[in-house]
DRENKE-470802 format. One record per residue (C-alpha): residue in one letter; x, y, z. Coordinates in steps of 0.05 Angstrom, whole numbers, plus 5000, padded with zeros to 4 digits. Layout:
NODE  residuo    xx    yy    zz
NODE        a     X     Y     Z
...
END
This chain:
NODE  residuo    xx    yy    zz
NODE        m  4481  1791  3971
NODE        a  4406  1794  3993
NODE        p  4359  1852  3972
NODE        n  4345  1902  4025
NODE        f  4269  1910  4037
NODE        t  4270  1958  4093
NODE        p  4225  2009  4083
NODE        n  4260  2081  4066
NODE        i  4229  2119  4123
NODE        v  4265  2185  4100
NODE        a  4233  2177  4026
NODE        k  4166  2166  4057
NODE        s  4169  2225  4103
NODE        v  4191  2263  4041
NODE        q  4133  2237  3999
NODE        e  4082  2250  4056
NODE        r  4102  2321  4062
NODE        w  4099  2333  3988
NODE        a  4027  2301  3986
NODE        q  4008  2352  4038
NODE        l  4039  2410  4000
NODE        r  4010  2386  3938
NODE        s  3937  2388  3974
NODE        h  3941  2464  3972
NODE        k  3900  2501  3919
NODE        r  3947  2507  3863
NODE        i  3946  2540  3790
NODE        i  3980  2521  3728
NODE        s  4034  2577  3713
NODE        k  4094  2597  3679
NODE        v  4129  2645  3725
NODE        k  4199  2657  3706
NODE        l  4248  2662  3763
NODE        l  4320  2661  3788
NODE        v  4346  2614  3838
NODE        e  4403  2633  3878
NODE        w  4442  2595  3932
NODE        d  4508  2593  3964
NODE        e  4559  2543  3951
NODE        g  4627  2552  3975
NODE        a  4651  2632  3972
NODE        a  4609  2649  3911
NODE        p  4533  2652  3901
NODE        q  4505  2611  3846
NODE        t  4444  2624  3805
NODE        a  4403  2581  3758
NODE        h  4340  2606  3713
NODE        a  4274  2568  3729
NODE        v  4204  2566  3706
NODE        t  4144  2544  3750
NODE        v  4099  2490  3727
NODE        d  4047  2507  3778
NODE        v  4043  2553  3844
NODE        s  4008  2553  3910
NODE        h  4013  2601  3971
NODE        s  4065  2556  3997
NODE        g  4108  2541  3942
NODE        c  4115  2513  3874
NODE        m  4139  2460  3826
NODE        a  4188  2486  3780
NODE        v  4239  2466  3723
NODE        v  4305  2490  3746
NODE        g  4369  2494  3706
NODE        a  4409  2464  3760
NODE        d  4420  2399  3803
NODE        l  4398  2423  3870
NODE        p  4397  2371  3922
NODE        l  4335  2361  3976
NODE        h  4337  2409  4034
NODE        r  4379  2460  3998
NODE        k  4358  2531  4020
NODE        v  4353  2577  3964
NODE        r  4328  2646  3943
NODE        l  4275  2656  3890
NODE        i  4280  2720  3853
NODE        h  4223  2742  3811
NODE        p  4256  2783  3757
NODE        e  4193  2821  3736
NODE        s  4180  2849  3804
NODE        g  4246  2841  3832
NODE        r  4216  2808  3899
NODE        k  4256  2758  3933
NODE        a  4235  2699  3972
NODE        e  4271  2645  4019
NODE        a  4250  2570  3999
NODE        e  4273  2501  4007
NODE        v  4279  2446  3960
NODE        v  4228  2393  3986
NODE        w  4218  2347  3924
NODE        r  4262  2329  3864
NODE        d  4256  2286  3806
NODE        h  4324  2253  3796
NODE        e  4309  2239  3719
NODE        a  4292  2311  3705
NODE        w  4299  2381  3728
NODE        d  4235  2387  3762
NODE        v  4239  2406  3837
NODE        g  4188  2426  3888
NODE        l  4203  2490  3927
NODE        e  4170  2507  3996
NODE        l  4172  2580  4014
NODE        v  4201  2593  4082
NODE        k  4146  2648  4096
NODE        p  4086  2629  4048
NODE        d  4059  2688  4009
NODE        a  4016  2680  3954
NODE        s  4031  2754  3929
NODE        f  4102  2731  3910
NODE        w  4080  2699  3847
NODE        g  4044  2764  3821
NODE        l  3985  2721  3805
NODE        k  3918  2711  3833
NODE        i  3910  2649  3870
END
């Protein structure tokens, strides 16, 4: 069977989107979060900690295997604040994910960005 050298358009668009998100001002941080999502009848929850944050989202290490484009709720346990987000990037060999806030709000993180 001959190898398929057709460019992966979907992967390219995800990479371009992530590059655009990464161009925002970011700060290195370790904000502890809970990530919650609906799967079947019961909500699922995983612990997470950010690597860095921006007004539009974060890169985080999440204790769950979240697929791309999964809609999640981020819960900041210290403040009790919640935010809707989407998984826009993930490292298939690690637990790293990129999370984009649906309604960007830098104050969600409780940090001065």
